[in-house]
N, CA, C and O atoms as a GROMACS GRO file, in nm:
protein
  424
    1MET      N    1  -2.785   4.709   3.503
    1MET     CA    2  -2.853   4.751   3.638
    1MET      C    3  -2.744   4.732   3.732
    1MET      O    4  -2.683   4.828   3.778
    2ASN      N    5  -2.711   4.591   3.766
    2ASN     CA    6  -2.552   4.552   3.891
    2ASN      C    7  -2.472   4.644   3.896
    2ASN      O    8  -2.450   4.702   4.002
    3ASP      N    9  -2.392   4.687   3.747
    3ASP     CA   10  -2.285   4.751   3.765
    3ASP      C   11  -2.336   4.870   3.885
    3ASP      O   12  -2.270   4.894   3.986
    4ARG      N   13  -2.467   4.939   3.852
    4ARG     CA   14  -2.523   5.028   3.956
    4ARG      C   15  -2.527   4.993   4.085
    4ARG      O   16  -2.458   5.019   4.183
    5LYS      N   17  -2.612   4.936   4.066
    5LYS     CA   18  -2.622   4.920   4.246
    5LYS      C   19  -2.500   4.854   4.269
    5LYS      O   20  -2.511   4.803   4.380
    6ALA      N   21  -2.371   4.823   4.215
    6ALA     CA   22  -2.285   4.816   4.263
    6ALA      C   23  -2.225   4.902   4.322
    6ALA      O   24  -2.169   4.919   4.430
    7GLU      N   25  -2.244   4.950   4.240
    7GLU     CA   26  -2.157   5.116   4.252
    7GLU      C   27  -2.222   5.190   4.358
    7GLU      O   28  -2.150   5.249   4.438
    8LEU      N   29  -2.337   5.194   4.367
    8LEU     CA   30  -2.407   5.246   4.435
    8LEU      C   31  -2.353   5.204   4.582
    8LEU      O   32  -2.307   5.299   4.646
    9GLU      N   33  -2.350   5.054   4.656
    9GLU     CA   34  -2.303   4.995   4.763
    9GLU      C   35  -2.182   5.048   4.752
    9GLU      O   36  -2.166   5.120   4.850
   10THR      N   37  -2.081   5.049   4.677
   10THR     CA   38  -1.973   5.103   4.703
   10THR      C   39  -1.956   5.207   4.780
   10THR      O   40  -1.897   5.212   4.887
   11LEU      N   41  -2.057   5.364   4.671
   11LEU     CA   42  -2.086   5.478   4.715
   11LEU      C   43  -2.132   5.453   4.866
   11LEU      O   44  -2.081   5.520   4.956
   12ARG      N   45  -2.203   5.381   4.887
   12ARG     CA   46  -2.250   5.365   5.061
   12ARG      C   47  -2.178   5.359   5.130
   12ARG      O   48  -2.158   5.436   5.224
   13ALA      N   49  -2.121   5.267   5.100
   13ALA     CA   50  -1.985   5.218   5.248
   13ALA      C   51  -1.876   5.297   5.205
   13ALA      O   52  -1.774   5.281   5.272
   14ASP      N   53  -1.871   5.362   5.131
   14ASP     CA   54  -1.727   5.560   5.132
   14ASP      C   55  -1.828   5.594   5.214
   14ASP      O   56  -1.781   5.604   5.327
   15LEU      N   57  -1.942   5.618   5.212
   15LEU     CA   58  -1.999   5.735   5.279
   15LEU      C   59  -2.019   5.722   5.478
   15LEU      O   60  -2.018   5.803   5.571
   16LYS      N   61  -2.030   5.615   5.470
   16LYS     CA   62  -2.051   5.509   5.603
   16LYS      C   63  -1.975   5.544   5.656
   16LYS      O   64  -1.990   5.609   5.760
   17ALA      N   65  -1.805   5.500   5.576
   17ALA     CA   66  -1.691   5.535   5.654
   17ALA      C   67  -1.674   5.658   5.693
   17ALA      O   68  -1.646   5.684   5.810
   18ARG      N   69  -1.693   5.784   5.569
   18ARG     CA   70  -1.669   5.920   5.591
   18ARG      C   71  -1.751   5.978   5.716
   18ARG      O   72  -1.691   6.050   5.796
   19LEU      N   73  -1.848   5.956   5.730
   19LEU     CA   74  -1.927   5.964   5.815
   19LEU      C   75  -1.915   5.938   5.933
   19LEU      O   76  -1.944   6.029   6.010
   20SER      N   77  -1.857   5.774   6.009
   20SER     CA   78  -1.749   5.752   6.101
   20SER      C   79  -1.624   5.852   6.127
   20SER      O   80  -1.628   5.895   6.242
   21ARG      N   81  -1.540   5.889   6.068
   21ARG     CA   82  -1.427   5.973   6.079
   21ARG      C   83  -1.482   6.104   6.137
   21ARG      O   84  -1.425   6.158   6.232
   22PHE      N   85  -1.638   6.180   6.057
   22PHE     CA   86  -1.700   6.291   6.076
   22PHE      C   87  -1.753   6.298   6.230
   22PHE      O   88  -1.755   6.408   6.286
   23GLU      N   89  -1.791   6.194   6.291
   23GLU     CA   90  -1.802   6.170   6.405
   23GLU      C   91  -1.681   6.146   6.545
   23GLU      O   92  -1.651   6.192   6.655
   24ALA      N   93  -1.644   6.045   6.452
   24ALA     CA   94  -1.500   6.077   6.544
   24ALA      C   95  -1.459   6.225   6.576
   24ALA      O   96  -1.415   6.243   6.690
   25HIS      N   97  -1.464   6.311   6.509
   25HIS     CA   98  -1.405   6.431   6.481
   25HIS      C   99  -1.462   6.517   6.614
   25HIS      O  100  -1.406   6.573   6.708
   26GLN      N  101  -1.602   6.497   6.576
   26GLN     CA  102  -1.703   6.592   6.658
   26GLN      C  103  -1.650   6.483   6.810
   26GLN      O  104  -1.599   6.543   6.905
   27HIS      N  105  -1.658   6.401   6.815
   27HIS     CA  106  -1.668   6.339   6.966
   27HIS      C  107  -1.521   6.372   7.005
   27HIS      O  108  -1.508   6.318   7.115
   28ARG      N  109  -1.399   6.435   6.971
   28ARG     CA  110  -1.272   6.445   6.972
   28ARG      C  111  -1.189   6.309   7.031
   28ARG      O  112  -1.104   6.303   7.120
   29GLU      N  113  -1.246   6.205   6.950
   29GLU     CA  114  -1.135   6.077   6.990
   29GLU      C  115  -0.991   6.137   6.954
   29GLU      O  116  -0.890   6.099   7.012
   30GLY      N  117  -0.992   6.225   6.866
   30GLY     CA  118  -0.836   6.219   6.845
   30GLY      C  119  -0.757   6.332   6.979
   30GLY      O  120  -0.640   6.369   6.968
   31GLY      N  121  -0.831   6.364   7.074
   31GLY     CA  122  -0.796   6.472   7.182
   31GLY      C  123  -0.883   6.560   7.209
   31GLY      O  124  -0.989   6.566   7.147
   32ALA      N  125  -0.846   6.661   7.325
   32ALA     CA  126  -0.943   6.719   7.374
   32ALA      C  127  -0.930   6.845   7.284
   32ALA      O  128  -0.857   6.816   7.190
   33LEU      N  129  -0.965   6.950   7.278
   33LEU     CA  130  -0.910   7.081   7.242
   33LEU      C  131  -0.777   7.151   7.363
   33LEU      O  132  -0.759   7.162   7.484
   34ASP      N  133  -0.677   7.202   7.170
   34ASP     CA  134  -0.548   7.261   7.230
   34ASP      C  135  -0.590   7.350   7.330
   34ASP      O  136  -0.710   7.364   7.350
   35LYS      N  137  -0.476   7.432   7.417
   35LYS     CA  138  -0.458   7.500   7.517
   35LYS      C  139  -0.471   7.614   7.488
   35LYS      O  140  -0.527   7.702   7.554
   36ASP      N  141  -0.394   7.624   7.337
   36ASP     CA  142  -0.374   7.732   7.304
   36ASP      C  143  -0.509   7.833   7.220
   36ASP      O  144  -0.579   7.809   7.122
   37PHE      N  145  -0.505   7.898   7.270
   37PHE     CA  146  -0.674   7.998   7.253
   37PHE      C  147  -0.664   8.005   7.092
   37PHE      O  148  -0.764   7.976   7.027
   38GLU      N  149  -0.547   8.043   7.028
   38GLU     CA  150  -0.578   8.036   6.855
   38GLU      C  151  -0.602   7.918   6.739
   38GLU      O  152  -0.662   7.910   6.632
   39GLU      N  153  -0.493   7.806   6.849
   39GLU     CA  154  -0.556   7.655   6.835
   39GLU      C  155  -0.696   7.630   6.819
   39GLU      O  156  -0.760   7.602   6.718
   40GLN      N  157  -0.734   7.648   6.942
   40GLN     CA  158  -0.863   7.618   6.903
   40GLN      C  159  -0.959   7.691   6.880
   40GLN      O  160  -1.074   7.675   6.920
   41ALA      N  161  -0.917   7.779   6.812
   41ALA     CA  162  -0.998   7.910   6.696
   41ALA      C  163  -1.028   7.791   6.591
   41ALA      O  164  -1.136   7.742   6.559
   42THR      N  165  -0.915   7.767   6.554
   42THR     CA  166  -0.867   7.727   6.397
   42THR      C  167  -1.008   7.596   6.438
   42THR      O  168  -1.126   7.596   6.405
   43GLN      N  169  -0.912   7.476   6.537
   43GLN     CA  170  -1.043   7.377   6.606
   43GLN      C  171  -1.164   7.396   6.549
   43GLN      O  172  -1.226   7.313   6.483
   44THR      N  173  -1.206   7.542   6.582
   44THR     CA  174  -1.360   7.592   6.613
   44THR      C  175  -1.431   7.562   6.461
   44THR      O  176  -1.534   7.507   6.423
   45GLN      N  177  -1.341   7.616   6.410
   45GLN     CA  178  -1.375   7.669   6.273
   45GLN      C  179  -1.369   7.556   6.192
   45GLN      O  180  -1.425   7.549   6.083
   46ASN      N  181  -1.287   7.447   6.255
   46ASN     CA  182  -1.262   7.290   6.140
   46ASN      C  183  -1.379   7.255   6.229
   46ASN      O  184  -1.302   7.234   6.323
   47ASP      N  185  -1.493   7.230   6.281
   47ASP     CA  186  -1.579   7.177   6.336
   47ASP      C  187  -1.670   7.213   6.225
   47ASP      O  188  -1.716   7.124   6.154
   48GLU      N  189  -1.702   7.353   6.202
   48GLU     CA  190  -1.812   7.443   6.112
   48GLU      C  191  -1.803   7.361   5.984
   48GLU      O  192  -1.906   7.326   5.927
   49VAL      N  193  -1.673   7.328   5.935
   49VAL     CA  194  -1.642   7.302   5.798
   49VAL      C  195  -1.673   7.136   5.821
   49VAL      O  196  -1.648   7.071   5.720
   50VAL      N  197  -1.714   7.072   5.917
   50VAL     CA  198  -1.695   6.930   5.971
   50VAL      C  199  -1.838   6.850   5.946
   50VAL      O  200  -1.879   6.741   5.906
   51ASP      N  201  -1.890   6.986   6.003
   51ASP     CA  202  -2.090   6.963   6.073
   51ASP      C  203  -2.159   6.984   5.909
   51ASP      O  204  -2.269   6.938   5.877
   52SER      N  205  -2.070   7.061   5.819
   52SER     CA  206  -2.124   7.109   5.694
   52SER      C  207  -2.108   6.986   5.605
   52SER      O  208  -2.187   6.957   5.515
   53LEU      N  209  -1.990   6.910   5.640
   53LEU     CA  210  -1.987   6.833   5.538
   53LEU      C  211  -2.011   6.717   5.570
   53LEU      O  212  -1.988   6.626   5.491
   54GLU      N  213  -2.084   6.682   5.742
   54GLU     CA  214  -2.141   6.521   5.772
   54GLU      C  215  -2.288   6.595   5.691
   54GLU      O  216  -2.331   6.532   5.595
   55THR      N  217  -2.352   6.706   5.724
   55THR     CA  218  -2.471   6.696   5.618
   55THR      C  219  -2.450   6.708   5.497
   55THR      O  220  -2.556   6.665   5.452
   56GLU      N  221  -2.405   6.729   5.432
   56GLU     CA  222  -2.384   6.724   5.263
   56GLU      C  223  -2.342   6.506   5.279
   56GLU      O  224  -2.387   6.420   5.203
   57THR      N  225  -2.296   6.494   5.337
   57THR     CA  226  -2.283   6.344   5.325
   57THR      C  227  -2.415   6.250   5.353
   57THR      O  228  -2.465   6.160   5.286
   58ARG      N  229  -2.457   6.313   5.493
   58ARG     CA  230  -2.587   6.273   5.481
   58ARG      C  231  -2.725   6.270   5.425
   58ARG      O  232  -2.825   6.204   5.456
   59THR      N  233  -2.701   6.360   5.333
   59THR     CA  234  -2.796   6.357   5.229
   59THR      C  235  -2.780   6.284   5.133
   59THR      O  236  -2.867   6.210   5.089
   60GLU      N  237  -2.634   6.298   5.077
   60GLU     CA  238  -2.610   6.183   4.948
   60GLU      C  239  -2.646   6.039   4.981
   60GLU      O  240  -2.690   5.957   4.900
   61LEU      N  241  -2.623   6.018   5.103
   61LEU     CA  242  -2.608   5.833   5.163
   61LEU      C  243  -2.831   5.887   5.157
   61LEU      O  244  -2.866   5.822   5.058
   62ALA      N  245  -2.914   5.934   5.191
   62ALA     CA  246  -3.025   5.892   5.196
   62ALA      C  247  -3.084   5.906   5.066
   62ALA      O  248  -3.185   5.840   5.041
   63GLN      N  249  -3.013   6.018   4.942
   63GLN     CA  250  -3.025   5.937   4.802
   63GLN      C  251  -2.947   5.810   4.727
   63GLN      O  252  -2.980   5.745   4.628
   64ILE      N  253  -2.845   5.802   4.803
   64ILE     CA  254  -2.836   5.657   4.762
   64ILE      C  255  -2.919   5.509   4.799
   64ILE      O  256  -2.941   5.403   4.740
   65GLU      N  257  -2.956   5.575   4.956
   65GLU     CA  258  -3.042   5.430   4.997
   65GLU      C  259  -3.161   5.439   4.894
   65GLU      O  260  -3.197   5.344   4.825
   66ARG      N  261  -3.230   5.591   4.891
   66ARG     CA  262  -3.354   5.578   4.816
   66ARG      C  263  -3.318   5.501   4.656
   66ARG      O  264  -3.421   5.446   4.617
   67ALA      N  265  -3.205   5.484   4.558
   67ALA     CA  266  -3.190   5.472   4.448
   67ALA      C  267  -3.185   5.325   4.482
   67ALA      O  268  -3.240   5.240   4.412
   68LEU      N  269  -3.118   5.300   4.590
   68LEU     CA  270  -3.103   5.097   4.614
   68LEU      C  271  -3.220   5.096   4.627
   68LEU      O  272  -3.254   5.014   4.543
   69GLU      N  273  -3.359   5.150   4.701
   69GLU     CA  274  -3.450   5.074   4.751
   69GLU      C  275  -3.551   5.033   4.577
   69GLU      O  276  -3.602   4.929   4.536
   70ARG      N  277  -3.539   5.177   4.517
   70ARG     CA  278  -3.585   5.140   4.404
   70ARG      C  279  -3.558   5.028   4.292
   70ARG      O  280  -3.627   4.957   4.218
   71ILE      N  281  -3.381   5.056   4.324
   71ILE     CA  282  -3.350   4.956   4.172
   71ILE      C  283  -3.382   4.819   4.285
   71ILE      O  284  -3.292   4.746   4.244
   72ASN      N  285  -3.442   4.748   4.383
   72ASN     CA  286  -3.453   4.656   4.447
   72ASN      C  287  -3.563   4.650   4.403
   72ASN      O  288  -3.585   4.556   4.327
   73ASN      N  289  -3.691   4.762   4.436
   73ASN     CA  290  -3.819   4.726   4.361
   73ASN      C  291  -3.853   4.710   4.215
   73ASN      O  292  -3.965   4.705   4.166
   74GLY      N  293  -3.710   4.700   4.141
   74GLY     CA  294  -3.754   4.712   4.016
   74GLY      C  295  -3.775   4.815   3.904
   74GLY      O  296  -3.802   4.800   3.785
   75VAL      N  297  -3.753   4.934   3.985
   75VAL     CA  298  -3.798   5.082   3.934
   75VAL      C  299  -3.687   5.165   3.942
   75VAL      O  300  -3.695   5.286   3.964
   76GLY      N  301  -3.564   5.093   3.923
   76GLY     CA  302  -3.451   5.233   3.928
   76GLY      C  303  -3.426   5.261   3.830
   76GLY      O  304  -3.356   5.362   3.837
   77ASP      N  305  -3.440   5.231   3.728
   77ASP     CA  306  -3.439   5.319   3.573
   77ASP      C  307  -3.571   5.416   3.540
   77ASP      O  308  -3.566   5.482   3.436
   78GLU      N  309  -3.697   5.426   3.632
   78GLU     CA  310  -3.769   5.489   3.598
   78GLU      C  311  -3.723   5.618   3.659
   78GLU      O  312  -3.622   5.623   3.728
   79CYS      N  313  -3.831   5.771   3.622
   79CYS     CA  314  -3.837   5.862   3.680
   79CYS      C  315  -3.931   5.835   3.821
   79CYS      O  316  -4.045   5.795   3.800
   80GLU      N  317  -3.891   5.855   3.957
   80GLU     CA  318  -4.015   5.821   3.974
   80GLU      C  319  -4.125   5.968   4.023
   80GLU      O  320  -4.205   5.963   4.116
   81THR      N  321  -4.106   6.080   3.942
   81THR     CA  322  -4.236   6.176   3.914
   81THR      C  323  -4.291   6.180   3.820
   81THR      O  324  -4.403   6.231   3.825
   82CYS      N  325  -4.226   6.112   3.644
   82CYS     CA  326  -4.323   6.125   3.542
   82CYS      C  327  -4.289   5.944   3.467
   82CYS      O  328  -4.355   5.905   3.372
   83GLY      N  329  -4.184   5.860   3.529
   83GLY     CA  330  -4.243   5.706   3.505
   83GLY      C  331  -4.154   5.631   3.422
   83GLY      O  332  -4.106   5.518   3.419
   84GLU      N  333  -4.149   5.762   3.339
   84GLU     CA  334  -4.045   5.789   3.222
   84GLU      C  335  -3.899   5.704   3.255
   84GLU      O  336  -3.844   5.712   3.364
   85ALA      N  337  -3.842   5.610   3.128
   85ALA     CA  338  -3.699   5.547   3.149
   85ALA      C  339  -3.589   5.682   3.190
   85ALA      O  340  -3.622   5.786   3.132
   86ILE      N  341  -3.505   5.691   3.251
   86ILE     CA  342  -3.411   5.778   3.249
   86ILE      C  343  -3.317   5.774   3.203
   86ILE      O  344  -3.280   5.659   3.228
   87ASP      N  345  -3.241   5.821   3.148
   87ASP     CA  346  -3.133   5.819   3.012
   87ASP      C  347  -3.015   5.743   3.107
   87ASP      O  348  -2.967   5.811   3.198
   88PRO      N  349  -2.978   5.633   3.093
   88PRO     CA  350  -2.890   5.552   3.080
   88PRO      C  351  -2.744   5.681   3.132
   88PRO      O  352  -2.670   5.666   3.229
   89ARG      N  353  -2.742   5.794   3.036
   89ARG     CA  354  -2.578   5.841   3.008
   89ARG      C  355  -2.612   5.931   3.193
   89ARG      O  356  -2.521   5.965   3.268
   90ARG      N  357  -2.744   5.948   3.220
   90ARG     CA  358  -2.751   6.037   3.315
   90ARG      C  359  -2.729   5.966   3.420
   90ARG      O  360  -2.699   6.042   3.512
   91LEU      N  361  -2.729   5.838   3.459
   91LEU     CA  362  -2.689   5.726   3.561
   91LEU      C  363  -2.581   5.718   3.565
   91LEU      O  364  -2.525   5.740   3.673
   92GLN      N  365  -2.491   5.676   3.423
   92GLN     CA  366  -2.368   5.685   3.502
   92GLN      C  367  -2.309   5.801   3.589
   92GLN      O  368  -2.249   5.789   3.696
   93VAL      N  369  -2.350   5.957   3.497
   93VAL     CA  370  -2.307   6.009   3.570
   93VAL      C  371  -2.342   6.055   3.729
   93VAL      O  372  -2.273   6.126   3.802
   94LEU      N  373  -2.476   5.988   3.761
   94LEU     CA  374  -2.549   6.047   3.879
   94LEU      C  375  -2.588   5.890   3.924
   94LEU      O  376  -2.709   5.866   3.928
   95PRO      N  377  -2.498   5.783   3.956
   95PRO     CA  378  -2.580   5.712   4.015
   95PRO      C  379  -2.714   5.659   4.085
   95PRO      O  380  -2.781   5.556   4.082
   96TYR      N  381  -2.717   5.774   4.143
   96TYR     CA  382  -2.832   5.792   4.272
   96TYR      C  383  -2.918   5.853   4.245
   96TYR      O  384  -3.004   5.852   4.333
   97THR      N  385  -2.950   5.934   4.126
   97THR     CA  386  -3.112   6.022   4.069
   97THR      C  387  -3.196   5.926   4.041
   97THR      O  388  -3.179   5.825   3.971
   98THR      N  389  -3.304   5.967   4.109
   98THR     CA  390  -3.404   5.911   4.040
   98THR      C  391  -3.527   5.977   3.976
   98THR      O  392  -3.643   5.939   3.982
   99LEU      N  393  -3.473   6.093   3.907
   99LEU     CA  394  -3.570   6.167   3.846
   99LEU      C  395  -3.469   6.168   3.690
   99LEU      O  396  -3.351   6.141   3.670
  100CYS      N  397  -3.592   6.215   3.588
  100CYS     CA  398  -3.470   6.190   3.482
  100CYS      C  399  -3.453   6.362   3.485
  100CYS      O  400  -3.470   6.447   3.573
  101VAL      N  401  -3.419   6.366   3.372
  101VAL     CA  402  -3.340   6.556   3.357
  101VAL      C  403  -3.462   6.614   3.369
  101VAL      O  404  -3.486   6.672   3.475
  102ASP      N  405  -3.562   6.611   3.266
  102ASP     CA  406  -3.696   6.739   3.208
  102ASP      C  407  -3.783   6.756   3.411
  102ASP      O  408  -3.839   6.858   3.451
  103CYS      N  409  -3.767   6.639   3.486
  103CYS     CA  410  -3.839   6.620   3.580
  103CYS      C  411  -3.769   6.719   3.736
  103CYS      O  412  -3.821   6.779   3.831
  104ALA      N  413  -3.606   6.686   3.684
  104ALA     CA  414  -3.505   6.753   3.776
  104ALA      C  415  -3.511   6.904   3.734
  104ALA      O  416  -3.494   6.993   3.818
  105GLU      N  417  -3.532   6.925   3.627
  105GLU     CA  418  -3.509   7.074   3.554
  105GLU      C  419  -3.645   7.153   3.659
  105GLU      O  420  -3.645   7.253   3.731
  106ASP      N  421  -3.724   7.077   3.632
  106ASP     CA  422  -3.860   7.135   3.732
  106ASP      C  423  -3.861   7.129   3.839
  106ASP      O  424  -3.958   7.171   3.902
   0.00000   0.00000   0.00000
């Protein structure tokens, strides 16, 4: 479980760094919009992509935080729905999961 916890902590740090870059982009820390209208259109489209990526990153970060909380409480390998053990192979592939395969499918 310590390997999984370390992996989750590394993932959490990576996601937080990614969020910082997204926020820097949205606050135009690299500079204001270009004066060229076509370039502005491209930059605006990029903003929409960054917004979507930020949402996905925040969702994944919340899942990681939840998994770490469960590990710290000593129930990280148990399904939070049925209480059965989560298959270790599932945890290898999806370290932040809190559900066994059966409950995830429901």
